[in-house]
N, C-alpha and C positions, 0 to 999 in steps of 0.2 A: 466442873473442872475444865479448864482450858488447856488444850494440847499445846506444847511449846512451839510446834510448827505453825499452829494457828496464830499464836501470839506474834510470831515473827512475820507472818503474812499480814496480820492487822497493822503492825508497825510500818511495813513497807507501803501498804495502801494509804495509811495516814500521811506518810511522807510524800507520796505521789499527790494526794489531795492538796497538801500545803503548797507544793510546787505549782499545781494548776491554778490555785488561788493567786499565787504570786504573778503568774503569767497573765491571768485575767486582770489584775490591778494595772499592770503595765499596758495591756491592750486597751483598757478603758481610757487611758490618756492618749495613746498613740493613734487609735482608730479615728477619732474625730479630726485630728490634725491631718492624717493621710486623706480622709474623705474631703476635707476642705481643699487641699492641694490638688487632688484629682478633679474635683468639681470645677475648679478654676481653669483647668486644662481642657476638660471635655464638654462643659456646658455650652449650649447654643448661646448666641449673642443677645440674651435678654435676662433681666433680673429674675423673672419667674422660673426660667430654665435653670439658672444658677441655684436658686433656693430649692427647687424640687430635686435637682440632681444631688445637692448636698444632703438633703433629708433621706433620699432613697439610698445613697451610699452609706451614710451612717447606720441606718437601720439594717441594710444588707450585710455590711461588715460585722456589725454587732451580733446579728443572728447567726451568721456562718461561723464566726470565730469564738465568741463567748458562749452563746446558747447552743452551739453545735447542731443547728438545724441542717437538713440536707442542702447541699450546694446547688443542686439543680432547681430547687424551688425558687431560690433567690436569683439565679441566672435567668429563669423564665420571667420573674417579676421585673428584672432589669430590662429584658427584651421588650416587654409590653410597655414599660415606662418610656423607654427610648422611642418607640413608635408613636406614642401619644405626644410626647414632648416635641418630637420632630414635626408632627402634624400641626401642633399649635404654634410652633416657632416659625415654620416656613409655609404653612398652608397646604402642603402636600408632602409626599415622601421625597425628601432631598437626600439622596444616597450618600454623598460625601459627609454631610453633617451627621447622619445616622451611623455610618460606619465609624467615624471618629469617636462619637459619644459611646456607642455600644461596645466598640472594641476596647476602649480604655477602661470602662467600668467592668466589663467582662474579665479583662486581664487582672485587674487588681483584686476583685472579689475572688476570682479563681485562685490566685496566688495565695491570698490569706487563708482561704478555705482548705487548700491542699497542704499548706505549710504548718497549720496549727498542730497536728499530731507530731510532726517532726520537731517543732519547737518544744513541746512538752517532753519528748524523749531526750532532747539535747540538754535541757535544764535538769532533768532527773539524774543525769550521769554526773553532775557536779557534786 
């Protein structure tokens, strides 16, 4: 026997799951586009940096927003990637290039990671 309160709770949870799947579908389209635009802004001036930045951004945004992994894991990964990319692009630590690349990637991944629960709640109210 299922309690009527439990049935109501199960219905609300199913509705929440449907809304989260809808948000996931939208983000699966939006995230690669955002990653491409951000990568063109913040990558160092070579093709390898552009490709690597694009891949790291897509993976980090995907893991933080859709898979809901901890934000600080991916911010640490971005930090390490930016150090390595900066070294291979400039031959040493070039601080303006590093701060531009890391600052931009950090900001966008952080915004998406922090905003995801708010987006879910916002769509659930509709």
